[in-house]
C-alpha positions as CSV (number, residue, x, y, z in Angstrom):
1,M,21.3,-173.3,24.5
2,R,20.7,-175.8,27.4
3,K,23.1,-173.8,29.6
4,K,21.1,-170.6,29.0
5,L,17.9,-172.4,29.7
6,V,19.2,-173.7,33.0
7,L,20.5,-170.3,34.0
8,A,17.2,-168.6,33.1
9,T,15.2,-171.2,35.0
10,A,17.4,-170.8,38.1
11,G,17.1,-167.0,37.9
12,A,13.3,-167.3,37.7
13,L,13.2,-169.7,40.7
14,I,15.3,-167.2,42.7
15,L,13.0,-164.4,41.8
16,V,9.9,-166.4,42.8
17,L,11.5,-167.5,46.1
18,G,12.6,-164.0,46.8
19,T,9.1,-162.6,46.1
20,A,7.5,-165.3,48.3
21,G,9.9,-164.5,51.1
22,L,8.9,-160.8,50.9
23,A,5.2,-161.7,50.9
24,Q,5.6,-163.8,54.1
25,A,7.2,-161.0,56.1
26,V,5.0,-159.4,58.7
27,Q,3.6,-156.1,57.4
28,S,1.9,-155.2,60.7
29,G,3.8,-152.4,62.5
30,Q,5.4,-153.1,65.9
31,T,5.6,-150.0,68.2
32,I,7.3,-149.2,71.5
33,N,6.8,-146.2,73.7
34,V,8.7,-145.7,76.9
35,K,7.9,-143.1,79.5
36,L,9.3,-141.9,82.9
37,A,7.0,-140.5,85.6
38,Q,9.9,-138.3,86.6
39,G,12.7,-137.2,84.2
40,K,15.0,-135.2,86.6
41,A,18.5,-136.8,86.6
42,G,20.7,-137.3,89.6
43,T,24.3,-138.3,89.4
44,A,26.2,-141.5,88.9
45,A,26.8,-141.6,92.7
46,K,23.2,-140.8,93.5
47,P,20.7,-141.5,90.7
48,K,17.2,-140.0,91.1
49,S,14.1,-142.1,91.1
50,V,12.1,-142.1,87.8
51,G,9.1,-142.9,89.8
52,T,7.4,-145.3,87.4
53,L,9.0,-146.6,84.2
54,T,6.3,-147.5,81.6
55,V,7.0,-149.7,78.6
56,D,4.1,-149.7,76.2
57,M,4.4,-152.1,73.2
58,G,1.8,-152.7,70.5
59,V,1.1,-154.0,67.0
60,N,-0.9,-152.2,64.4
61,V,-2.3,-155.2,62.6
62,N,-2.3,-155.3,58.8
63,P,-5.3,-157.4,57.8
64,A,-3.3,-158.7,54.8
65,D,-0.9,-160.6,57.1
66,A,-1.3,-164.3,57.8
67,P,-1.7,-165.1,61.5
68,F,1.5,-164.6,63.4
69,A,2.8,-164.2,67.0
70,T,5.7,-162.5,68.6
71,K,8.4,-165.1,69.3
72,S,10.9,-162.9,71.2
73,A,11.7,-159.4,72.2
74,V,14.7,-157.5,73.5
75,I,14.1,-154.1,75.1
76,H,17.1,-151.7,75.2
77,F,17.2,-149.0,77.9
78,D,19.2,-145.8,77.8
79,K,22.6,-145.9,79.4
80,N,21.6,-143.2,81.9
81,L,19.0,-145.5,83.5
82,V,20.2,-147.5,86.5
83,F,18.4,-150.7,87.7
84,N,18.9,-151.3,91.4
85,S,17.0,-154.7,91.2
86,A,19.7,-156.5,93.2
87,K,18.7,-154.5,96.2
88,F,15.1,-155.5,96.1
89,A,13.3,-158.5,97.5
90,S,12.8,-161.3,94.9
91,C,10.9,-164.5,94.2
92,T,11.1,-167.4,91.8
93,E,9.3,-168.2,88.6
94,A,7.3,-170.9,90.3
95,Q,6.3,-168.6,93.2
96,A,5.3,-165.9,90.7
97,R,3.0,-168.3,88.9
98,A,1.4,-169.3,92.2
99,D,1.1,-165.7,93.4
100,A,2.9,-167.0,96.5
101,A,3.2,-164.9,99.7
102,A,7.0,-164.7,99.1
103,C,6.2,-162.6,96.0
104,A,4.3,-159.9,97.9
105,K,7.5,-157.9,98.7
106,A,9.0,-158.7,95.3
107,K,6.2,-157.0,93.3
108,I,7.6,-154.1,91.3
109,G,4.7,-153.3,89.1
110,S,1.7,-154.3,87.0
111,G,0.2,-153.9,83.6
112,S,-2.2,-155.3,81.0
113,A,-2.1,-157.0,77.6
114,T,-4.4,-157.9,74.7
115,G,-4.1,-160.8,72.4
116,V,-6.1,-161.5,69.2
117,A,-6.6,-164.9,67.5
118,L,-9.4,-166.3,65.2
119,G,-11.2,-163.0,65.5
120,Q,-11.4,-163.3,69.3
121,T,-9.9,-160.8,71.7
122,Q,-8.2,-162.0,74.9
123,K,-7.7,-159.5,77.8
124,L,-4.8,-160.2,80.1
125,S,-3.7,-158.8,83.4
126,V,0.0,-158.6,84.3
127,K,1.8,-158.6,87.6
128,A,5.6,-157.8,87.6
129,Y,8.0,-159.4,90.1
130,N,11.7,-159.0,90.8
131,G,13.3,-162.3,89.8
132,P,16.1,-164.1,91.8
133,G,19.1,-161.9,92.5
134,G,17.4,-159.1,90.6
135,K,18.6,-160.6,87.3
136,S,15.2,-160.9,85.8
137,I,11.7,-159.5,85.7
138,L,8.9,-162.1,86.0
139,L,5.6,-161.2,84.3
140,H,2.7,-163.2,85.6
141,V,0.1,-163.1,82.8
142,V,-3.5,-164.2,83.5
143,G,-6.7,-164.2,81.4
144,S,-10.0,-166.1,81.5
145,T,-12.0,-165.3,78.4
146,P,-12.2,-166.8,75.8
147,L,-9.4,-169.0,77.0
148,S,-7.8,-169.7,80.4
149,I,-4.3,-168.3,80.3
150,D,-1.9,-168.5,83.3
151,T,1.8,-168.2,82.5
152,V,5.0,-166.4,83.5
153,I,7.1,-164.5,81.0
154,V,10.7,-164.3,82.1
155,G,12.7,-161.2,81.0
156,K,16.4,-161.5,81.7
157,L,18.1,-158.2,82.6
158,Q,21.5,-158.1,81.0
159,A,24.3,-155.5,80.3
160,D,24.0,-153.7,77.0
161,S,26.4,-151.6,74.9
162,G,26.6,-148.3,73.0
163,A,23.8,-145.9,73.8
164,F,22.2,-148.5,76.0
165,G,23.1,-149.6,79.6
166,K,20.7,-152.5,80.1
167,K,18.5,-154.8,78.0
168,L,15.6,-157.0,78.9
169,V,15.7,-160.3,76.9
170,V,12.3,-161.9,76.6
171,A,11.3,-165.3,75.1
172,I,7.6,-165.5,74.7
173,P,6.2,-168.8,76.1
174,A,4.9,-171.2,73.5
175,N,1.4,-171.2,75.0
176,L,1.1,-167.4,74.4
177,Q,2.4,-167.8,70.8
178,Q,-0.1,-170.6,70.2
179,P,-2.9,-170.8,72.8
180,L,-4.4,-173.6,70.7
181,T,-2.4,-176.0,68.5
182,G,-1.7,-174.3,65.2
183,V,-3.5,-171.1,66.2
184,Y,-1.2,-168.0,66.4
185,A,-2.1,-165.2,68.8
186,T,-0.9,-161.7,68.1
187,L,-0.1,-159.6,71.1
188,T,-1.6,-156.3,69.9
189,S,-0.7,-154.5,73.2
190,F,1.5,-155.2,76.2
191,L,1.9,-152.4,78.8
192,T,4.0,-152.8,81.9
193,K,4.7,-150.2,84.7
194,V,7.6,-150.9,87.1
195,G,9.0,-148.8,89.9
196,G,9.1,-148.4,93.7
197,T,11.8,-148.0,96.3
198,S,13.5,-150.3,98.8
199,K,15.1,-148.7,101.9
200,G,15.2,-145.4,100.0
201,V,16.8,-146.9,96.9
202,P,14.7,-146.6,93.6
203,Y,14.1,-149.7,91.5
204,V,14.9,-147.5,88.4
205,G,17.1,-144.4,88.8
206,L,18.3,-141.8,86.4
207,K,22.0,-140.8,86.7
208,G,22.3,-138.4,83.8
209,C,20.7,-136.8,80.8
210,S,22.3,-136.6,77.4
211,G,20.9,-133.8,75.2
212,G,17.5,-133.9,77.0
213,K,16.6,-137.2,75.5
214,L,16.8,-140.8,76.6
215,K,16.9,-143.5,73.9
216,F,15.1,-146.8,73.8
217,K,14.8,-149.6,71.3
218,G,13.0,-152.9,70.8
219,D,14.1,-155.8,68.7
220,F,11.2,-158.1,67.9
221,V,11.2,-161.4,66.1
222,F,7.9,-162.9,64.8
223,T,7.0,-166.5,64.2
224,D,7.5,-166.2,60.4
225,G,11.2,-165.2,61.1
226,S,10.8,-161.5,60.2
227,K,12.1,-158.8,62.5
228,Q,11.3,-155.2,63.4
229,S,13.2,-152.7,65.6
230,P,11.1,-149.7,66.5
231,T,12.6,-146.9,68.7
232,S,11.4,-144.5,71.3
233,T,12.6,-141.5,73.3
234,A,11.7,-139.9,76.6
235,T,12.6,-136.4,77.8
236,C,14.9,-135.7,80.7
237,K,16.7,-132.8,82.4
238,K,19.6,-132.3,84.7
């Protein structure tokens, strides 16, 4: 009898813990939408410029969720996209934060973002710079109301696998996750556009087109430990 009671109690505890774990998972929906200004493909030897590459991320907030923030994100880019970042001027994280003159030639784009915390909305501007050696994208994020925000998000450009050629690995700075101690800020939108050319070479080129579609995916981790992996496609042609 005692053995059965112990087993029943353990089973009930597991059920309660499991239910609590499910309740804690973020129910808000993470989205990602990637667009190319130009979808005409070139060749592996001579990729054609996409013009501007736009990455638009957002969160459709579920009011039932407890406050949360995005902890990290990995953006996967179709294998037919070519990043020629090593051939572009670059600047350092410290220089990007200071908007130093050295970053003028390293600027590859811009964007905007919105954060929400305690019912307050924070508008943010974004400047994108090519990081040292073209191995990263530096996003200088600035806002003034209701809080003063001035930080740099570092996205590391790395080789990917399968359907994807490159991935951008991003760790969200602590002061964006919690602009005030114990207060989580949800990034409800984050849009960045990058592009340009250097001596005739595009920052982002397109070397091919498989089935008329390019594939993209985002892997997002939230501060409660839950994860979401939305996908996106963009049209292309040979």
